N, C-alpha and C positions, 0 to 999 in steps of 0.2 A: 196347655189348651186341650179340656177333654173331648169330642168328635159334638157335645152337644150348642160350646160351642163353636165349633167350626162349622156348622150347624146354621145356624144363626149370624155370622157374618156374611154369608153368604146371598142370604134375607134379602128382601128388599127393604127400605125405613122405610115407613106408611106411617103419616101424623095426623093430628087435628090441632085445633087451638084456639082459645076463647073470640066470641066479636072483636071485642075491647083492646087482643095484643096490636097490631099495627099503631092505633092511636097512644095508645103505650107507649110505643117503640119513639113514635115521632115529638111527645109529652116530653119526655126524659132526654131522647137524645144519646139512648146508648143501643151496644152490642152486645151481645151475650153470646158467650163461649163456654163450652157442656164436652169434658170430656169423656173418654170411657173405651176406656183398654177392650168391652166385651168385642169391639166392632173393628178393633183400630185405632179410632175417630179420633181431630177432634169436628165441634161443627160449632159453625157460627149461623147464630140467631138476630135476624132484627127481619127489619123492610127495607122499601126499595120504590119509590116512587107512590106507594100504597097497599102496596100488598106487597101479603107474609117471603120474608125472602130466608133460605136457607141453607147454604154451603156441604159438604164435607169437606174437609182434608186428612187424605192418609196419613198417619204414626206410628211408629211403635209404641203400643202399648202406650197409653196418655195416661197416665193416673197427675197429680198435683199438678195444679197451676197456681202464678199469681202474677204482681204487675206493679212496678215501681216507676213512676216516672218516665213514659215513655216504650218499656222495660217491658217484655213478658217472661219468666220459666218455667217453664214446661220438664217435669218428670216424665222421658220418654225412653220407653225400654228399658237402660241396664245406662243415663247418660241426663243431668236435667242439657239441654236446651235454652240457651237463651236466644230470643227477639230480640227488635228493635222497632220502633216504626218509625219509618222515612215517609215524608208528606210528601217530599220530591218526588217519592219513587209510583209515592199513591198515585201523583196524577199523572205520569205519562202512563200507567196501565190502564188496557182498557174496562170501562166499569166504572166511572164515578166516583171511588172513592177517598173516603175524608182521613185514613190509615193505612200507613198500609207494613203489613209488624214481619218482614227479614231476620231468616237465619242471621244470626254472629256468630255465634259457636256454639261449643258442646264441650259439658267436662262430665267425665266417665266415669262413677258411680261403682260401680258392678251392678248386682242383682242386688239390690237391698230393699226392694217397694216402696218405694220414697212417696210417701200421703203428700202432707201439706206443708204451706213452703212460708215466709213470707223474706222484706226484704229491710233491716234494717239497721245501725251501725255503719253502714256501707258493706253490711258482709251475707251473703243469704241464709238463712235458716231454713233447715230441712226435717221432717221424721221418719229418721233412716226406721224402717219400722220392724223391719227381719231380726238389724240389731235393739228393737230397743232402745234403743239414745233420741236424740236428737243433736244435729248437725249443723257444721260451718261447711261451707264447699272450699277449698283452697285449692291454687294449682298442684302438688308437687304429691298429693296423698285422693283418695279416691272420699275418703271424706274424712272429719276430726271432728272426735262428739266432745258433746262441751255442754252434758246432761244429761242422767242414767235416771229413774224414776231409787228414793231405796232401798227398795227392795228389792228389783238385780242387782245378780250379784256382778255374775260378769259381761261380759256387753257377746254373745255369739250368736252367729248367720239363723237362730230359732227361734219365729215371733213366738216366744211366750208373752208378754202382755196386750198386745195388739194395742200399740203406742201410735195414735193415729194422726188426729187435731191438733192444730196448734194455735197464737196469733203472739199478738204484742200488744204492749201499753203503758204509752206513751218513750214508744223506741226501743223497749228493751222487750224482752225475748219474756212473754211470760208466764201463759196460759196453757196445758195441756192438757189432752183425752183420755184414757185409755180404756182396754173393754177389761182390764180385767189385774186385782193384787196378786200379781202370782211372779215365780219362779221358773216354771218348770215349761218344757216345753206345748206349747197349745194347751197354756194353761186352761188362758183365759174361756175357750170352750163350754168349761162343766161348767158355770156360771153367766152366763149369756148375758139371758135373761135380764136380770137388775143385780149384774158385777159392779156395772161401767165409773170408770171415774174422773174427779175435777180436781186437775193439780196446780199449784201454782209454786213455778217454777224455782221464784226465787226467796220461798222459805224454807220449801218442799215438802208445804203442811198439802193431805192432802181436803179439802175444798170444797167436797162430797162425795160423798160414794155410796150405790143401788142405782146409780143411774141405769137404762136399756137400751146397750149400746152406741158411747153417742159420740159423735164427731162432728167436729164445725168449731168448733171455739172461738169463737170474734167481740172484739171490743171495742164498740162501736157507743156513740155519743156515749163517753161516761157511762153502759152499761157490758157483762159481758153477755150476750149473746150464747145459744149452743142449739145439737142438734141430736133432739134423745131420736136415734134413728129406730128403736125397738120398735118403738112407739108410734109412729115418722109425725113425732113433735118436736118445734121449731120452740121452743122457751129462754130465759136466760136466766142465771143463777143471783139471787136477793145478799148481797151481801147482809147485811144486820136481821135479816132475818135465816140466815144457810136453808135457805128454800130453793127452790125450782118451780118459778114459775112457768107456765106456760103458757102461750100464747096463742099456736093456733094449730089444729095439723090438719097433714094431706090427705089421704089414701094411695101409703108407702112410704118403704123404705130413706130416710131423709140422712142424705150424705152430698156435699159440696153446698157450701153459702154464699156467698157474697153479696151486703148488703151496701146500697144507691137512699141515701135521701131517706126517707121514710120506706121506705120496702127491700125486700131481704127475698135476693133471689134464694128459692130453695130446689137439687138436686133430687130427686123421687123416683125411687128407682122399688121394680115387681121385687125382687129377690125372689132366685127357684125356690121352690119347697124342696131344703138339704137338711141334713144335722144343720148347718150352721146357723141355718136361724127355728130350727125347731124350737115351741114354747117363747115364742117373741111375739108380742100381740101383734102386729099388724098383717102376723097368718095369718090371724081367723075374722080379716076385712071379707065382705063377701068380695071382692074384687080395693087390687092391686095393680098399679099403675106406671106409670114410668114418663122421665120426661123432666120438666121446669116449672114450678110453683110458683110465682107471685103471692107475694102473700103484704100489708101494709104490718109493721111493726108497732103502730102507736093501738091499734084500730083488733088488728091478729082478722083482718078480713084478705079473705082472697081475692087479690087484685086482676091474676091470671091466670093465666095459664098453656102450655107448648103441651100437649102430651103425644110421645109414637104407642101407636095404636099392632105397629108388628116390627121383629128386626133386631128394634136397641129394647133392653126391660132393667138394663145396669146406667146410670149414671156414676159419674166419683166424682170431677169438680167442676166447680163453676168459676168462671169469672166475668164480671162487666165493662166492658169497654166506652166510655164518654165519645164513640162518635157514628153514623150514622151510618157507611157502610163500610164495613171491617175487609183488608184482606188479607190474606198471614200463606206467606210462603214456605213451601219447603226444600229443603236442602240440597232437590235432584229440583227445584223447576228450571223451565229455561227463562223465563225474571231475573233468580236467585245467581244465573248467571252472567245477567245484561243487563241487569244492576248492581250503582258500585254505591257502598255507603262510604262517605268523603268525610274529615274536618271541615267549619266551613273555616279557618284557618291554613288550608291544602284549596283547593281552592282554587282565589287565582293564577297555583302554576296548573292543574288538571286541567285540559279541555277535552271536548270530547265531538266523537265524527261529527261534521258539518255539513261537509261535500260530500255528493254522491259516494263520489268512493272510496272515500272514509269508511261510511256506512258499508258500501260493500263486502268488505273489505275484510270484515270478522268474520261471514258466513263463508266467503270464499275459504277461509282459513280452517273452517270449521270443517266444511268442504272434505277440504284436504284431508283433514285429521279421521275423516271417517272409512274417505281411497285408502289410506294406510292400510287401514283396519281391515279394508276387505272388506266396508260393507256398505257396496253401494247405493240401497234408497237412503240409506239417509242421508250421504253426500251427496242424492239425488237429491233430495229435501232441498238442504243447504246453497249448492249451486243457484235449484230454482232462486230465493229467499236473494242471494246474490242479485239475484240478473231482474228481479223484481222491483229492486230497488235504481238498479243500475243495466239497465236494454242492455246495452254496447257495451257492458266486463265481456270483455274474449275471454283472460285468463276463462272464467269461468264456462263460456257457454264454449269452447274445448275440451276441457274436465266434463261438464252433464254431457256431450256427446259421446266422451269417451264411455262412459260410465252405464248410457242406455248401451252403448255398444258390446262391453263384457255383460251385460244384460239380455242382448238381443234384442233385442228394439232395433233394428234398424234403423227400419225406417222411420222415428222419430228422429232417428238423430242423421239421418240425412239433412231431412226438413231443415234441422236446427243450421248445420252445417252451409247448405245450399240458402237460406236466407243471409249470412254474414260474407259467402263470395256476391252473391248479387247486390248490395250492399256495396261493399269493396273488394275486385278481384282482386287484389294487388297483395293479401292475404297470406303468408305464405305457410302458417299453420295452418288454417280450413282447406286446405290439398291436402294437409301431411295426414289432415284426419280423417279425412272425407276416405281419401284412399286405402285409411284403416280398419274404416268401414267396411270399401267395399272390400278388403282383403277376408275383413271378420268372413263376409257372408258365400269367398266363393266368388265371387265377381270379379277377376282379377286381368280383365281387360281395364273396367274400367276403373280398381289403384291405379295400375300403372298409367292412368293414360293422367290423373291426378299427381301423382308423384313427377310425371315428365315435365308438366303442369308448372311444378320447384321449380325442373331445370330450367326454363325457361326463364323464369323471372330471378331464379337464383343460376345461376351453370358452376358455380363451384359447391354448392350445394355438400358436402356429407351423406347428411342424414337422407336426402331424396336416391344418393346412388345407393346406399347402402339398403334401401328398401325396395328399388330394381332390382339389384343380382339376387337380393329374396326371392322375386317376386319368380327371378327366371329359374332358382332351382325350386320354385313351388312348379311350376308348368312342366316340369321334368320328368 
């Protein structure tokens, strides 16, 4: 990551959008996921209560994404993360969600620049751009290569042809795009403006050569769509005429495509002035933008858009989900820790906490964990959560008081313990904890009074006797 990338990641992301975008989301019942490794975010874009809604989820270097039967796969950092939609969880979290994609597992691939992916034949297929090949995910290896272009001699961790786009047809892996026909390290850069390829991997034939930085082939309704990124174009390949037919142009570098109904959802990037994009047609545009453009694939008409006006220049992948409002949880989120994915056949033997004590206990345990790690502030948060569920949960009360005492917040601790004593003067641990607080404050007389109170209630209490011995030594 260069300094410019770091500065952009710290910028506030500003945006604008077309007037009809909220209506469009409502009528199509869709939500857009947008990945951008430039800012380490996956964005969730939709509407709620007739208002435009955009939320950001932090993930390591998000790149390719795909959806399949309630599952979402994403190339993040140096692995493939799988998320699954659990509607029961969506109903349990605040926010009126009708879908919640929870993290389920991670497959580590190493740093291979995962580009596009699709799920078919009970396998996840993905483009391994660094090694110039198409791979599948296998449990005992980082990746398993299943196809490479004929002009690639060896699979090496060097981006040679910039293999990037991928799609299936009739349930089989079928078409890919690459930026150049070359076996040389970074050889694609020499002819990037018009050296791009569309390849049929079933026949190993190059269907079309001379494309401008092609990305995102998609087989949809018996047509092969693709993005000619260097021209900012959405096009399709005419198999009879063996031509690429342009449908529409948008004001930026097109990368990332999903098609739902008659609409193409296109990722659009500004692309910064650099050697990577020199000589490419879109660099001549008076204004380039970034965001999501929605195009009618039948008419070529631009239907709607979301434009990022600052803080984000590059979009990587677009995935459209058939939900009104989507939540996506990080692996370290509290919701991921507190919700569980249980198969239907196991639900009968698993019972979630119902009583207040059952609901408070996990917060108490978590508080104890933080306490044992000497993270007192975090422990206090969870002890308070336990007490919010069950206000008379004494173990949480006493441990909360101890944490406050350790942080020298003596008045707060004293008030909590005195309230317990006012309600029930027979609880020995109240006096023990209160004596500890006074001892920490240096008020040995009050500490002694509380330890003696324990002996009044329990004359044989060894702990109180030891505490009084310690006080006696302290007085000397």
